[in-house]
N, C-alpha and C positions, 0 to 999 in steps of 0.2 A: 737735128733742130737747135739744141743747145749750143752747138759749135757754129752754126750758120747765122743765127740771129742773136741779137743782144739781149731780148727781153722774152723770158719763157715761163709759162705756169706749169708745173707738173701737178695734174690732178690725178693721182695714183692711188688706188687702194692701199692701206697698209700691209706691209710685207713684200711689196714689189720692188722695194730698194731705191725709194726717192733719194735717201742720204748718199747711198753709193753712186747713183747716177750723177747726182750734183758734184761729188768728189771727183769722179772720172773726168767730167766736163771740164771742170776746174783744173786739174792736173794737165789734160791735154792742152788747154789753152795757155796755161802757164809756161809749159814745155816749148810751145811755139812762140813764146814772147808776147802775146797779146794781152796778158794781164799779169799781175804781180802777188796780190794778196787778196784774201776774201773775209768778208765780215758775215758771219751767220748769226741770226737773231732767231732764238728758239725758246719754248718754254723751258724751265730749269731742269726738269728730268731727263729730256733728250739732250740738254748741254752737257750733263755729265755722264750719261749711260749711252745714248745713240749714237752721237757724233764720235766721240773717242774709241767707241767700240768698233765702228765701221772702220776707221782709220787704222786700227791695229789689227783687225780682222783679215784684211787683205794685202798680200805683200806688195801689190801695186802701189799702195798707198803709204807703205812704211817710211818714205822719205818725206813726207809732208809733217811739218812741225805745226803744233796747234798750242793754243792758249785758252784757256776759259776765263772770261773777265766777269769774275764773281767774288764776292766777299770784301772785306776791309781793305785788301791789298790789291783791289782790281786797278787803281791808278797806276801803281808802278809797273803793271804788266803791260801798259799800253807801249811801251818802248821795247819790248822784247822782240827778238828776231825770229817771228813765226810767219808761216804761210797762211794760217787760219786762225782768226780770232772769233771764239764761240761766245756768245753773249745772252743772257736771260731777257726776255722780253721787258721785263719790269725796269731794266737799266737803260731803256731806250732814252729817256730824258736825260739821264745822268751823262750818257755818252754824246749826245747830240747837241743839247742846249748850251753848252760852255766849250763847244769846238773841240773836245777831247778826241772825237772821231778822227781828226786830221793827224793824230800822232800814229796811228796804225797804218796809213797810207794805204789802205784797202780800195781795190777798183772793181771788186765784185761784191754785190749785195745778195745775199741768200736768206730769205725770211722763211723759215720752216714753221708750218702751222700758221699760214697767213691769216687766218680767221681772227687771229689776236689782233689785227689791225682792222677790224670790219668797221669799228666805230668812227664816223666822220666827224663827230662833234669837237668844238674848240678844246685845246689842251690835252686831247688824247695821243695816244703813240702815234697815230697816223699824221695827226697835224705837226707833230715834232719833226718827224722824218721827211715828210712831204717836201719841204724846201731844199733838202740836200740831195734828192734823187738824182739829179743831174751829175753830180760828183762820181757816180760809179759807171764805168763803161758796160757792164752787165748786171742785169737784175733778174732774179729767178724767185718766184714764190712756189712754195711746196704744200700741198693740202690734199687730204682724202676726203674731206668735207667741205667743200667751198661754199656751199649755200645752205647752212644748217636751218636758218629761220626765212629763208626765201631768197629770191632773186635780188634784193635790195643789198644783200651781204657781199655781192660781187664788185660793187662801184668801187670801194676803196682799194681792194686787192687788185684789181686790174689797173688802177690808177699807179700802184707801186710800180708795175710793168712800164705803161707806156704815157704816164702822167697825163690821161684823159684823153688821148687820141681816139680811142675807140668808143668810150662811153660818155664822153664830155669832161668839161673842166669842173663842173659843179653839180653837186648832188641834186640841188633843187631842179635843175633842168633834166636831169636824169630821171627824177621822180615824174614830172609832168609830162615826160616823153614816152615813159613805159609803164606808168602806173595811174591808177584813179584813186584818190582821196576818198575815205568813208565819210559819212554824214556828220560823224562826230569830229573829223579833222585828226583823230589819232593815228588812224591805221591807213595804210596804202596796199591796195590790191593790183596785182599785175592785169595789164590789159590782155585780152585773148590771144595777141599776136606777140607779146612781149618776149616769151621765151625763145621763139624762132628768131626774132630781130636780135636779141641781145646775144644769142649763140652765133649767129653770122657775124657780128661785129668783133667777137673775142675769139672765134676759132683759130685765126692765124697765131695766135699767141699762146694756144693751149695744147698740152699733151694729156691724153686721158687714156689710161690703161685700168681695165678690170680684172681682178684677180681670178675670177672665174673663167676667163678667157686664156690665161696663161698657166696656172696651176690648178691641179685636181683640189676642189674645196669640199668639205663636208657639207650636208645639209644644215641649214640655219632655221631652227624651229622656235617660235615663240609660244610661251604658255603662261596664261593667266590663272594666278591662284587666287580664287575670290574669297573674300572673307565677309561674313555677316556681322555687323556692329551689334553688340549687346544693346537692349533697349535704353538703359541709362546712358551709355555712350552715344546713342543716336540722339537722344534728347539733347546731350551736351553740344553734340556737332550742330543741330538745328538752332539751338540757343545762341551759339557763336555766329553762325550764318546770318541770322535774323537780326540779333540785338548788338552784336559786337561786344558782348559782355558775357562772363561766365564766372560763377562764384565756385570755387574749387577748395574743399577742406578749409585751411587757413588762409588761402591767397585768393586773388582775383585775377582773371585773365581779361584784358581790356586791348581792343583793337581800336587804333585811331581812324582807320578808313578801312575801305573794302579789301584793298591789297593785303593789308596787315590781317585782316580777318580770314582772308583765304590761306595765308600761311598758317595761321592757328587752327583753321579746320583741316589741313593737312596733317598738322601734328595731332590733332585728336584722332584723325583716322588711323595713325600709327599707333596711338596707344598711350602718349605721354604729351604733356603740354608745358611750355613756360609761363610762369605769371609774369606781372609787371616788374618783379624783383630778380627775375631770371631763376627763381626756384622751379624745380621740377615736380609735377604732379601727375600720378598714374591715373589714366582713366578707363583703360581696358587692356587685356593680353590676348585679344583675338589674333591680331596680327603675329605677335610674338609666338603664340601656339603654332600658327600656321608655318611660320619660319623654322621652327624647332622640328615640326613634323617632316617638313620638306627636307632638311638636313638629314634626318635619321633615314627618310626613304633613299636618300643617296649612297646609304650604308658605306660612308668613308670615302666616296669619290670626291676629289677636291673641288671646291667650288668658291668663285670670286663673288664676294657679297658687297653690295653697295648701299651706303647709307647716306642721307642728307643731313638730318639733326644730330647732333652728338649724343643727345640722351637716348636715340635710338640704338646707337652703337653700343652705349654702357648696358641698355637692357638686353640686347641681342648676346652680348659677350657673358651676361649672367646665365645663359642658356647654353650657348656654344661657345667656349673660349677659343680665342684665336688673335694672331697679331693683326695690327691695323696699319694703314698708310693714309694718313690725312694731313691736312695743312699745318698741324703742329708737330708731325713727325719728323725727325731729324734725317738727314740724308743717310747717316749710318744706320740708324733703327730701321729706316725704310728698307735699305739694302738687305739687312739681316732678315726682315720679315719676308721679303720676296724670295730670298734665297731658302730660307725654310719651307716656304709654301712650294716652290719649285722642285725641291727635294723630296717631296712628299711627307714632309714631318708634320704637317698640321692639316686638318681637312678644310678650313675655310681661311681665307685672306680677306679681312674687311678693308674696304677703301671708300674715300670720298670720290665721286666722279672727277672732280677738279683736280684731284691729286694723282690719279691713276689712269688718266684718259690718254696719256701720251708717254711714250718711251719705255714701256713695259713689254715683255714678251713672256706670256704665260701658257702658250698654246700647247706647250709639252706637259704641264701640270695638269690642266683641267680643260673640261669641255662644259661646265656648267657655269652660269652667270646669274645671281639672283639680284634683283633690285627690291629692296625692302620698301621703297617708296619710289614710284615713277618720277623721273626728273623732266623738267620743263624743257632742259637744254638738248636738242638733237644732236648738236655736235658732240657734246660729252656723252651722251647716251650711245651714239655709234661709235666713237672712239674707245671707249670701255669695252664694249663687245668685241672690237677688232684686237684687243689684247689676247682674246682667246680665238676668235675667229680668224685665223690667218695663216699663211703659208708654214707648214710644219706640223699643223694639227693632224693627229693621227686618227682621232675618233670619226666615226662615221656621221656623228651629228653633233653640233654644237646646241645646247638648250638654254635659252634665255627665259627666265622666270620673272614675272612681275607679280608682286604681292598686291593685291587690289582690294580696298574696301568698297563693297557694293554701295551704289548710290551716293558716291562722295566725289570730290574734286580728282580723286585717283582716276577715275574713268574719264574725266574731262582732260586731265593731262595726257593720258594714252591716246585720245582722240586728237589732240593739238600736236603730238608726236608724229601720228600717222599723216596727218595733213601736211605737216613740214617735210616728211620724209618723200611723200609723193612728188612734192616740187623738186627737191634736190635730186632724186633718182631720175626724174624726166630730164632734168638739165644735164646729169652725167651721161644718160643714156644717148642724149643728142649728140654729144661729143664723142662717144664710143661709135655711134653710126657713121658720122662724119669720117673718123680714122678709118673705118672699115671700106669707105668709098674711095679713099685716096689710094 
């Protein structure tokens, strides 16, 4: 399909070789003289680990020359004689707004993890690249989670392929065609037939492969570790929830609106909270104790542990020491931490979902994933789990634990995740069923 038509979306589960498929298609097209160079736009970690690793892994790609456009010298690299230019999504504006992209003479655009372009608003990555799509003979998007927050996420991603031919030129018309606006005006809900209509429109552009259909996968089991908040912590939670204000020791925790109050309530559920001066105050240790008990129960079996707030990472590491991969971790330190974990030298690897959701292979080291705090983001949630639940996992089961404070926003977050997950699974299942009928 990627050889026969110009624009294709690969909606493949992690581990099924999206990168290798894109490389193989590019090489065949290049050899036939149809294309010359490819621009790959991806999250930072895949730029450094996934794409170079795939190119060096297979003898068939050994003659492909690549360059990573990152760092202070990235401007000088634009004139290198490379076949593939690999760039972090955060450099999209830098490359396109001042016409730097013309210097690499790429005629293939490959957007890896295309949900990074799902935001349609002005001055976003999508709006920056939108006007230059015609300059590429071939356009490919890669994703295992194309609709993490619902069908609305698909509009910009499909536009990258066909410039609005399937779903329309403007998101406003897309919304009123397939969605119903809520009474408040803030939310849009899909019409009863939206899924089938959207699937019909974009099916000719999409390849969907599910891991379970091609490789033997272990069982995936979710376990909620429930925690009862102590009475004083429950009172602090309710005070923040109702009054947007909490007195803590020498500080004050103030929320300017309901959204901020929700974040503070989630911190309180975890056991620690920031005050208005960013000082950290302890509220309880119930979750921390549950986490320590869970790690002890694993008896040294490696676990990937996810945190949302930095003070939670600090608290967990006082109980269970281990390396971490977060937004402030250097590439070198992250690589060392991952290597130590994969070698079985440490029992836990801590990570923020935004930092470990892409480009890591941890399936040979662990089959346990622990969320200290459930994340709202379905894409990151699923991608994190797929670092462990993927081809090459030898365990019979992959166990995902959510440590949940009872009767708090933790339970609400999990309900929202399940709701989003049903929408995305239904969409991907529709494409899978279509493929089986062809």
